[in-house]
N, C-alpha and C positions, 0 to 999 in steps of 0.2 A: 440278167439287168429285168426284167416282169416283173421281179418279188421286189427293186428296188426302186425302179417309178410307180407300179401303183401301189405302194405300199403308203409311200408321201399321196396324189394325187387322188388315193383311196381315206386314207389317215384326215385331209387335210376339206377339202367339199363330194369327197362322190357322199361316201356314206349320211352325208349328212344331205345333201340331193338325192336320196334314192332312204332311207329312214326317219328324214328327221322331222316333228312336228305329225306325227299319222294319226290327222284329225279326220277319223270317218263325214262329219254333219256334215263337211265339204271333198270336192273332187278337185288337187290341184295336177297341174304338172309335174313340178322337182319339192320335195320339200322346204325348209325354210328353218327347217333351226341341228344344233345340235353338230354346228363347226367345228371341227379339231375338238373333235368329239369334248366340245363343252361339260354337257351337262353330262358324264362318262362317266362314272368312277366305280365301283364293284366289279364286283369278277367275273359274273355272270353275261351284262352287259362287254367289257372288252372278251372274250370270248368270241362269246354271237358279231360282234365287230368282223375279230381273224377268222369266224369262218365264213364268213363272207365275203371278207378280203384274199381269202385261197377262191373263193369264187370271182371274183374278180381279175384278183392276178392270168388266172386260168383262161381263162375272156380275153386277159392281151397275151399268149401266147400259144396263142390256134393260127396268130398271120405268121407268127413269129418265123416258123417255115421259111413263110414261105417268103421274104423278106434277106433273112439271114443276108450277110455280106455283099444284099445289092441297093445298102444305105447307108447313108454316114451314120453314126453314134446319136448320134446330138438328134435329125431327126426321126430315127428308132425312140426315142427317150422321149419324145415332143408328142410321139406319139401314144405311146403306152401312156403318158400324161392320160390322155385325152382322153383314151378309151378309160382309163381306171377311175379320168372322178370324174364324166359329164356322159357318154355314150350310153357303160352299162346300167348304171343309176341311172341313167332317166328311165329305161327299159326297164329295171327291176323296181321304180314305184310304179312305175303303172298298171303291173303286170300282180307282184304282191304288195308294194304299203293297203290299206283299210281305201287310203285316202285316194289312189291312182285310178 
């Protein structure tokens, strides 16, 4: 479930928030380009996206063990989307991006 929900969240907005428009001349809260991987076309960039997605999905699985069978399916998918689409990318942008 984390891989499915996480893939959708990280593909649509997560990667853009984390690494979109890395301009080191100004500091930004989140990235603002490359939504839905619109400018990612070569194989090396897609491999880089998949590598980063694996970390985002792993962050979502940490909580999975604590809420297993304790919450509804829809709530867990929403959690996975929110974590991989917003929370994790904001942290990644502030630490790893040149404009964070």
